[in-house]
N, C-alpha and C positions, 0 to 999 in steps of 0.2 A: 464208206461205200461210194462216196462221190469224190472223184479225183480233185486234188488241189490244183488250182490254176496258178501259174507262175507269171502270167503276163504283167502283173503289177511291177515285177522287177525291171522290165524294159522301160516302163514308164517312170521308174524312180532313178534311173541312171543319171549320173551327174552331167550337166551340160558342159560344153567346152568353155563357157564363160566362168566356170568355177576353177579353171586351171587344172594342173596336174597334181597328183597326190604328193604331199610333202612330208617326208620322214626324216628331215635333217635335224630336227630338234631332239632334246632328251625325252625319252618315253616317261609317261606318268605311271602307267601300270604295265608291268612286264610279265605278270603271271598271277596265279591265284593269291599269293601272299603280298601282292603289290610290288615287292622287290625281292632280291636274292636272300635277304635276311628274314623274309616272311613277317614283316612288321604289321601287316594288316591295318595300317593307318596311313593317312596322307597329311602332309603339312598344309597350312593355309596357302602357301605359295603354290604347291602342287594342285590343290583343289580349286584355287581361285575363289575360295570362300572363307570367311571368318565366322566365329560363333555368332556375332551380332547380326550377320547377314541372314541367318536361318529363318527368322520370323518374317522376312520380306520376300521369300522365294515364291515365284509363280511358275506355273506350267509353261514351258517354252515350246515343246512339241511332243508328239506321240508317234511312234512307228510300230505298226502292228504286223504280225506274221500270220497269214491265213492258216487256221486250223492247228497252229502250234499249241500244244497243251503242256509242254515241258520247257521251261526256260532255266536250265540248271547250270549254264555256263557263264562265267564272268569274262568280259571282254578285256583285251589288251588295248591300251590307249596311248597313241603317239601323236603329239600335237593336236590337230583337229580331226584325226582319223581314229575311228573305233572299230576294232576287229572282233566281231561277235559270232561265235558258233551257235547255230540254232539246231538243237538235237533232232527235233521231229522232222524238219525239212532236209536234214543231212547236208546242210550248206553252211559255209562260213562266209559272212558278209564283211566287206570293208566299207565302212559308212563314213562319209564326210559330214561332220556335225558343225561346221563353220557356217551357221545359218540353218535354214530348213534342211533336214537330213536328205542326203542323196547317196546312191550306191556307186562306189568306185569300181568294184569287181565282186564276183561271186565264185567261190570254189565249191564244186558239187562232189558228193561222195556217194557210192552205192548203198552204204549202210549209215544209220544215224551216227552223228558225232556225239561224244560223251564228255570230254574234258573241257576245261577253259583253254584259252589261247595263251601260249607262252611266246614272248617276243625277244629277239636278240639279233646279233650280228655274227655272220660266219667269220671264223678266224682267218686272218690273212687277206681279207677283202672288206669292202664297205657294204656288202650285200645284206640287206635287212630281211629277216625271215621270221616265220611263225611255225611253232610246233604244237601239235594237238593230237589227241587220240580218239578212236571211234569204238563203237560197240563190239566190233570184231577183233579187238586187241591189236589194232594196227596204229602205228604212229606215223603222222604225216609231217613233212616239212614243205612249206610253201613260200614262194617269194612274196614278201609283204608289199612290194611295189606293184606287181602285176597279177598276183593270185595264181601264178603258174606252179604246178607241182614240181618239187625238186627230187624228193624220194618218198617212198612208203615202205615201212618195215614192220613185219609181224613180230610182236613181242610176247605173245602168249606162251606160257609154260605148260598149259593143260588145255584140253578142249573147252573147258568152262572158264578160261581166263578172260578178263576184259581190262580196259584202261579206264580208270575213274579219276585218279589224281593227275594234275596238270604236269606235263613234261617241262623240264627246265634246261635251257641252253646255257652252258657255262664253258667258256673257252672253246676247246675243240671237241666237246662231248655234249650229248643230250642224255639227261638222266630221267628215266621213266619209271614211275611206280606202277606195278602190275597188281590188280586185284582179281577177285573171282566172284561168280554168282552161283556157285554150287549150293550155297546156303539156301537159295530159293527152291532147290530141288530136294532138300534134305527131308522134307515131310512126306515125300512119295515112297510108298512101300516097296516099289520095284527099283528104287535107286540106292545103290550101295554108297553111302555117304561116310566120310567125305575125304576125297583124295587130293583135292586141289588146295593151294594156299597162295599167299602173296609173294612178291619178289620186287627187286629193283634191278633195272638193266641200265647199263651204260652203252650208248651207241656212238659211233663215229659221226660227228656232226656233218662231215662232208658227204658221206656215203650212206649213212643209216645202218651200217653193219654193226652187229653186236660185238662189244669188246669184252664185257663180263656180265655175269648174272649173280646177284646175291639173293639167296632164298631166305625168307623171313622165318621159316621153321623147317623141321625135318619132314621127310615124306611120311605120310600116315602109315601105320602098321595095324593089322587086325589085332584086336584085343580079346575076341571071343568068337 
């Protein structure tokens, strides 16, 4: 009922003394599975931590997002920059964590974001980018250095489609899992369930245009 105030963002922007965003190093986390092989683990070198360090950890800092009740997205991490989608606020934050956290840039969307952030490099260039999906089954590509939108592509195959799985940038394509929320409506007596299903789409990384769609099951048919 009370509008969320975003004036905290302006106060949290990085000062010039923190320099410019640096994405020259190898990324630590590039997607939900940490890497293209979906290993879901980090080496001691990647994490900067070893087993014997765990008992000595202390809280370094906390960054809170006003009225955010859902933190479902995993960030991509490159050097000292953390790219975090915050679903409730429909924003993706680039956060400098080299010291007290400060905000490099913010990408805003009309509808809530839903997936984690995928990180990679556009083919044929050195441009670092992020890919992620929203509640409206749209995939976004954003310049990781500036936060500027490169393209947005609708990937839904049904009015009740959405994006839940994190898109993956590989070579000249973005691979997008497409899910559905029709199961949430299946209990309604006036809803003829269920006609939607999942899919995977391959998009052109430069333009966002669909190259192919792979359906995970056949279209539903009436049984009685």
